[in-house]
N, C-alpha and C positions, 0 to 999 in steps of 0.2 A: 264394808267388806274390803279386804286388802287386795292389791294386785301384785303379781309377781313379774319379775323381769324375764322369766322363762315360762314355757308352756309345754303341755304334753306333746311328745314326739321330738322335742329338741335334743340335739346331741350336746352334752355338757362334759366338762372336766371338773373334778373335785379339787378344791383349793387347799383344804386343810383337814386334819384328822387322820385316822388310821388308814383311810383309803386315798390319801393325797396322791394326785396324779392320775388316778383311774378315770377312764372315759366310759360313757354310757348314755343310753337313751332314757329320757324321762317317761316312765310308765304312767305315773299319776301326779298331778299337781294339786296341792291342798292349800289354796290361798287363805282360807280362814285361819289355818294354823301356821302359815308362812313356812310350809315344808313341801318337799318333793320326794318322790320315790324314784330312784335311778336303778336301771337294770344292772344287776351284778355288783352293786355297791352297797355297803353297810349291811352285810348279811348277818342274820341272827339265826340261832338254832332253836327250834321249837320241838318239844317232845309231844307227839300227838298220840292220843289213845284211840284205838278203833271204836267207833260207835255202833257199827253193824258188822256182820260177818264179812261183807264184801269190802268194807273200808280198810285201806291199808293203814297200819299204825307205824310208829317208829320215829326216827329223828328226821325232821324236815328242816330245810334251809330256805329262808325267805328274806326278801329285802324289807328293810324298815325305813321309815321316813327320816329324811336328812334336812337340816335347815337350808332354806333356799339361798341364804347369803354365802354358803360354803361352795356353791357351784357357779360356773361361768360358761357362757356360750362357747362352743368350739366352731370356728368358721369352717365351712365345708371346702372352701377354695384354698385359703392360705394355711389352714390347720393350726391357727393360733387361738388361744383363749382370748376372747374380746368382749367388750361391752358392745351393745348395739346402738346405732343411731336410727332415727326414723326419718325416712325420706317421703316426700309427698309426690305421688305420680301425677301425670297429666289429667287423669280422670278424677282426681281429688282423693283417691284412696291412699292409705299409708302402707309403707313397706319397711320392714326391719332390715338394716344393712350393717355390715362389718365396719368397724371404725378404721381398720388397717387397710383393707383392699376395696372398700366401698361396694362389695358384692352383696346381693340379697341373701339373707339367712333363711 
């Protein structure tokens, strides 16, 4: 099983593609496919047919998976895209930190 450098709930910025520069929160991480779904990024149009009388049909817009290598963490303190480093705390647990300002991510 693959591991990703980002996880669900992280704020990321898109590095390349049609949505380059957009920021968003990761809704879903798919490590087996090496992809992530970012809120408001890589939108696709789906034509949905109503299956019941109460179901709305029409044109729906939804996020589609994006390669994980195309996104990078956005530091909450310095607002820069950054790789993360791992710091060991006194109790032995690990903590992800920004490479620029050394603050926890």
